[in-house]
N, C-alpha and C positions, 0 to 999 in steps of 0.2 A: 639230133636234138642237143641243144646247148643249155646248160644250167647257169643262171646268173645269180649274183649276190644282190641282196636288197640294198639300195643306197642308204647309208646312215643318215643322210640329210633329210630323208622323207619320213614323216610320222603322220598317221591319219588323224583327222579331227573327229571322225566317227568310225566305229568299227563293229562289225558283226563277225564273230569267230566261234564256230561250234563244230562238234562232231556229228555228222549226218550218218545215222545208222541205215543198214540195208536189211529190212525185215519184210516178211511176207505174212499177211494176216488173212485168215478165213473166218467168216462169221456164218454160223448155221442159219439159214433162212427160216428154220422151224423153231429152234430153241434159243437162237442168238448166242449159243455157246461159242466162245472164241478160241481159236488155235493160232499161235504165233510161232513162226520159225525165224531164227536168227541166221542170216546168210553172211558170207564173206563180202567184203567190199565197202565196209564202213569207211568214210573218208572225211577229212577236214574240209570245211567250206568257209569262205571268208568274203565279206563285202567291206571294202575300205573306202572312205570318203576323204578327199583332200581338198580343204577349202578354208580360207582362200590361199591360193598359190601365187606367189609373185613370179615374174617372168623367168627368173633363174631356176626356181624349184619346179615350175611347170615344165621347163625344158628338160630337166633331169628325169621327171616322171614320163613325159612324152617320149623321150629317147629310149627309156627302158621298155615302154609298151611297144614301140616300134621294133625293138630288138626281139621281143617275145614272139612277134609274127603271129598274132592271134593265139591259137592253142598249140603252136608248134613247139616252142621252147618253154622252159620252166624257170622259176625264180624261187629262191628260198625265203620263206616268210615265217614269222613267228607271231604269237599273240602279244601285241604291245601292252595289253592289260596285265600280263603275267610274265614279265621278263625275268623275274627272280623268284625263287621258291620262298615259301613262308616258313620253312624250317630254320634250324639254328645256323646262323651264318658262319660260325666258327669252323665248320667243316670245309669251308671254301679255300682256306689257305693251306699251303704245303707246310708240313710239320717236320723240322729237321730231326735227324737221329740224335740220340743222347751222346754224352751225358748232358743233363739239363742243369742249368744254374739259376740262382736267384740274383737279385740286383746287388747283393753284398758279396757276390762271387762264390757263395757256398754251392757245392755241387754234390751230386750223388756219386759216390765212388765204389759202391758195393754192387753195381749192376742194376740198381733200381731205376725204373723208368716211369714215365707218366702215361696213363692210358688215355689216348687221344685218337680222334679220327685221322685217317691218312690224309684227308684233304682232297682225295681223288676217288669218290665213290664209284664202284664198279660192280659188275655181277659177281656174286660169290659162288654161283653155280650156273651151269648152262641152262638154257630155257628153250623148249621146243616151239615151233611155229604154232600159233593159235593159243599160246599160254595167256591166261588172264591175270597172272601175277609173276613177279620176278623177285629172286632172292639176291639182295645186295649187301655190300660191306663197305666200310670206310667212313662211317658216320660218327659224329660225336656221340659217345655212349649216353643212353638214358635221356636223350632230348628228341625233339621232333625232327625226323628226317625229312619228311615231306608232308605238306598239308593237303587236305582234300581239294582237288581242283588244280593243284600244282602241275606244271608241265615238265616232262623229262624227255630228253633226246636219247635215242638208242639206235645204233646202226643206221643213222641218217634219217630216221623216222621220228614222229612225234607221238607221245603217249601222255595221258592224263592219269594222275593218281586219283582213284575214286574214293579213297578214305585217308584220313590223317593217320600217319604211321610213326610210332616212337621207336627209336633205335634201341637195341638190346644193350646190355652191359658190355658186350664185346664189339659193339658198333655195327651190328648187322640189322637188316630190316627187310621184311617181305612186303612188297608194295603191290597192291591190286591195281591193275591198269586197264585202260580202254584207249583205243580198240584192242582186240586180241593181237598178240605179237605177230608182226608181219612175216618174220622169217626166224628160223632157229638162230640163237645167239650162243656164243661160246663163253666160257668162264673168263672173267677179267675184262669183258667188254666194258669200256668206260661209259659213264652217264654224262650227258650234257645238261647242266642245271641252270646256265645263264643264257637267256634268249634261245632256247632250243627251237629249231626251225624245221619246216617241212617243205618239200618241193611242191610247188603249185603251178598251175597253168590257168590262163584266162579262159572263161567259159564261152566267150564268143569273139568274133572279129571286130565288134563295135565297142569294146571297152575303153578305147582311147577318146571317146566323145568328150569334148572339152568346152562346155558353155562358158563364156567369158563375160564378166560384168564390166561396166564402165570403170575406168581406172586400171584396166589391164590385169585385173585379178581373175584367175582361172579356177574353176571348180571341176574336179574329176572324181568320179566314183567308179571303182573297178570291182568286178566279181571274179573270184578265183575258186578253184577246187583242187584238191590234192591229186597229184599225178601218181596213179597206181600202176 
């Protein structure tokens, strides 16, 4: 199996992107009382439409679909609606070590530093497989670390923050996530906050169908599911 990168040239004109849960539900035929069991196997599902595509862009997409060979190979895809988190953007930049100076060249010489996020949020503690929250550090203190619905990449997989989380005064944040953590993660594992992606494969061998309108503009809609 080969994993491909998504071509930056291609952005969908319409998109469906959601987490498909894997639950089992039983309804009593007598009382209609319902029991629901949450099972492993929740996965990300996407349907992306590209229209209109000029010959050059159509060629790029059709070439990728041919390389994917139906469901054999995978491609890394992200939710184009949420390429960036809604939290404080100041945590995105690396912060140099002190001493810190002002524009008039005044500096701290007594060892005083500024309390800032590291710019590289990561796990502050290990997390077991199946965890529904992760403890992180490296955020700008006292501000929104992630907003509800923000996507985060961890260990090559994609997770959604289910609630808005404000970082503590020390720059830490416990983030509730979905789906449950795919695998155990070690402390200091980095978070991907910009265009976090997930490996996906085509759901059928017919995803490259390409109806073309007069004027040589092509329309292609593809369906994908997370490769588990």
